[in-house]
N, C-alpha and C positions, 0 to 999 in steps of 0.2 A: 587643588584651589584653596585646600584649606589650610596648606602649609605652606603655598603663596602668602596668604595673606598674614599668616601666624609669625614669619619667618625673621620680621621685623617690627614689631608691634610699636607703635607710635602712642602719645599721649591725645593727638589731636589724630585721627585716620582720615586717610584719604587713598581712592585709589580703589583694589582688592581689598582690605582690612574696611575701608568704610563702606562697600559692597555687601561684606561678609557679615557683618555688625546689621546692618541694616534689614538682612536674609532671617539672624536670628534673633532679634529684635520685632523680626514682623511674625513670625515662628509662635515665640515668648509668649506673643496678646496674642496666637489664635485657641493656641492653646490652657490657657489663663482666660478667656471668654466662656471656652464650653465645659472644661473640668471647673475647673473653681480658683479663686485664689490661694487655698487653704496644701490641692493634692494636684495642680497641676506641673509643677518639676521636673519628678519623676518620667512624668512621660513626655517630653520636650524632646527629647531624642528620637522618642519613637516616631512624633506627630512630621518632627522635623524632615527624618527619612524616607516617611512615606509621600512628602510634599515633595521632596527633592528629588527624589527617585524617579513619580509621575510626570512633573514637569520637565525636567531632563529631558525622559520618554519621548516622551508626548510634541518635545519641539523637534527633537528627533528625526518624527516623523514628515510634521509640519513643514520643514526645512528641508527634507533630503527625499527623492523620489527613490525609495531605495528598489520598491516593485520594479525600478529600471535597471539593475542592473543584476543582470542576469549571472546564476549558478547552474556550475556541473549538476548538485543534486540541493534542491530545495531554494529557498529565497530572504535576502535582506527585508527585515522589516524595522517601523517600533517595536520595544519591547511592551507596550500596553496594547497594542495591534494583535496581540498573542492570547488566545483565551485564556491558554494556563497561564499567562502573566498575572494577568487583571485575579483572575481564580483564588492563587496563590496570597495576590493582595488580601482580598478579603477575608481568606483563612486565618490571615496572620491578625486582621483587625478584630476579628472574633476572638478568636485565643487572648487577645489585649484584655479585652472588654470584659471577657470572663475572669483571670486574672485579676484585676482589677475588682469586679466584684467582692472577687473571695478570698484577696490580700485585705482588706475593708473590713470583710462583714462575716468569712467565716462560712462555718453552712449554715448560714440567716440567709445569705442571698438569695437560697431556697425558698424563701419567703413570699419575695417577688413574685415568683411563678403562679403563687395560687393565691394572689391580688387580684380583683377585690373577691374574687370565689372560685374557689377548687379547682374546676371543669375547666377551668383558664388555662391546665397545666401543659396541655400538648399545643395550643393557639403560641403560648411564650416560648418555647421550647423551636418551636417551628419558627415562628420570628426570630428566634436571636442568631438565624442562617439567612432567613432570605432579607434582612436588612444587607447586612455587606455582600451577598452576594449580583442581588441589584444594582449596588454600587458598580461592581465589577462589570456585571454585563451593559450597564450602558455607558461605561469607559471604553470598553473593548471597538462597543456598537462605535460611537463618537470620531475614534482616530481611525478605527480601520477605513468606517465612509470617509472621511477629513485625506485620507491616502491613496483611498482607492480614485476619487477627484480631482486631485493634483495629478496622482500620475496619467489618469484619459488626457488632461489638460494639456499634461506637458506633452504626449505626443500627438496630439490633437495639433494645437498653435504654440510652438516650443518658446515663443517668444513673453512679450510682456501679456500676455491673456491670466494665464495662471498665478501672475503675482497679487491683485486680488485675492483672492481662493487662497492662495499660501499666507495672504496676512492676517486672516479672517481666521484660518489655521493656528493661524500664533493664539487667537485674544482666542478662541473656544479650548484648545490646549490647555493653557493657563486656569482658563476659570472653571476645565476636566480636574485640573490637579488642587484646585481650592475645594472643591465641591468634595472632592475624597476625604482628603486631611482633615475638614474641616467639620464632617462629617464622620467619621470615625472618632475624632476626639469628643465629638458629641455622643457619642455611645461608652463610650469611656467613662466619663462625666456622670449620664444617665446609671450606669451600673454602679458607683460608685454612692450617690446620693442615697438619703434614705428614702425610702415610701413617702410619699407623698408631698414631699418637702421637692423645690428646685431648687437650682443654683443659686449661690448667692450675690446679690446686686454690687454690679463693680462701677 
């Protein structure tokens, strides 16, 4: 889609180019609001990739009852209804905000782990991993549940009854992608901000 959108760039965008420019502007605003005016630009590709990957994966599961397609070995499913995929996304998010904190503060990043008192160190370390992991389990659970409900309804009443559930699934899938990308950007912004200071007001 990116190739099609940039093949013949027009001064006044239309069609695919317009859609891609809207998506880029949306992701840029999301990153700017969560990370901050001065530091958001390098993180737009990461946040955008997270959002678009999860969005497309979720929608593929909401639109197509993959589980009804039988394979000799294994089964088809949306990527985000596999716990391995969502945990991998969570680990990438963790690595991203560790890198963000170290790249800005160096070893001073460890200072946040002993604030306000040193015995908070183990709790802060655990929190760094539980935050993105909780995101991954929530994403996995929601998408898997939606796929199962649609699959069962298509088997029982294959014509019109599953359509409202599928429409709700599309909405939920988009919200889940937005939540994951927004919180990932927020964690990155939090890792880079000085202790005791909030994000800049825009």
